[in-house]
Every structure is written in C-alpha cells, then in structure tokens.
C-alpha positions in Angstrom: 47.4 -11.4 131.9 48.8 -8.6 129.7 51.8 -9.4 127.6 54.0 -6.4 126.9 54.7 -5.5 123.3 58.5 -5.7 123.9 60.8 -6.9 126.5 64.4 -5.8 127.1 66.9 -8.6 126.5 68.6 -7.8 129.8 65.3 -8.3 131.7 64.7 -11.6 129.9 68.1 -13.0 130.8 67.9 -12.0 134.4 64.8 -14.2 134.7 66.1 -17.1 132.5 69.6 -17.2 134.1 69.3 -16.0 137.7 72.5 -17.7 138.8 74.6 -15.9 136.1 77.5 -13.7 137.4 76.5 -10.7 135.3 74.0 -9.6 132.7 76.7 -9.7 130.0 77.4 -13.4 130.7 73.7 -14.2 130.8 73.3 -12.6 127.4 76.1 -14.7 126.1 74.4 -17.8 127.5 71.2 -16.9 125.7 73.0 -16.3 122.4 74.8 -19.6 122.8 71.5 -21.4 123.4 69.9 -19.7 120.4 72.8 -20.5 118.2 72.7 -24.1 119.1 69.3 -24.4 117.6 69.4 -23.1 114.0 65.6 -23.6 113.5 64.9 -21.3 116.5 67.5 -18.8 115.3 65.8 -18.6 111.9 62.3 -18.3 113.4 63.4 -15.5 115.7 65.0 -13.7 112.7 61.8 -14.0 110.7 59.8 -12.7 113.6 61.6 -9.3 113.6 64.9 -7.4 113.9 67.3 -9.0 116.3 70.0 -6.2 116.5 68.0 -4.1 118.9 68.1 -4.1 122.7 64.7 -5.9 123.0 62.7 -8.8 121.7 59.2 -8.3 120.4 56.2 -10.3 121.7 56.5 -13.0 119.0 60.2 -13.5 119.5 59.7 -13.8 123.3 57.0 -16.5 122.7 59.4 -18.4 120.5 62.2 -18.3 123.1 59.9 -19.2 126.0 58.5 -22.2 124.0 62.0 -23.3 123.2 62.8 -23.4 127.0 59.4 -24.9 127.8 58.2 -21.9 129.8 54.7 -20.5 129.7 54.0 -16.8 129.8 52.5 -17.2 133.3 55.6 -19.0 134.6 57.8 -16.3 133.0 55.9 -13.5 134.8 56.4 -15.4 138.1 60.1 -15.7 137.7 
C-alpha cells in the first residue's frame, strides 16, 4: 500500500465524519477533537505546519492513531 505524502484536510474529514452535514462542519469536528487532546495537538504541531490545507504523512499517522484507525482501514473508508 502506498501512503501519499500529503492529504487534503477536506478529504480526511469526509472519511472520518461521513454523516456530517458539510465539509465545514466536519472540519470543525476534527478541530474540536484535536483541541480536546493537548498532547495530540502538540505532536501534530511538532510534525509540521498546521495552517495549510493539508496534513503531511506524519500528521495523518498521528491523527489516525488517535482515532484507532489503521492506514488500511482509512483507505477503505
């Protein structure tokens, strides 16, 4: 399985929150989940810049591990 170098935040939230009304509300849910865990937020910040429209491979791995999802399961979503 090939893991892409970056993933758009919009693509990530569409898979993590499929029942969300819109992409904007799904992004808010992801931000809220990240903000609730200060350790995760710090590790994501250390892994790279967070003000862009995408997450890098390391940031994606941290987020998926937090939710208990493997890369294979994520690709299936």
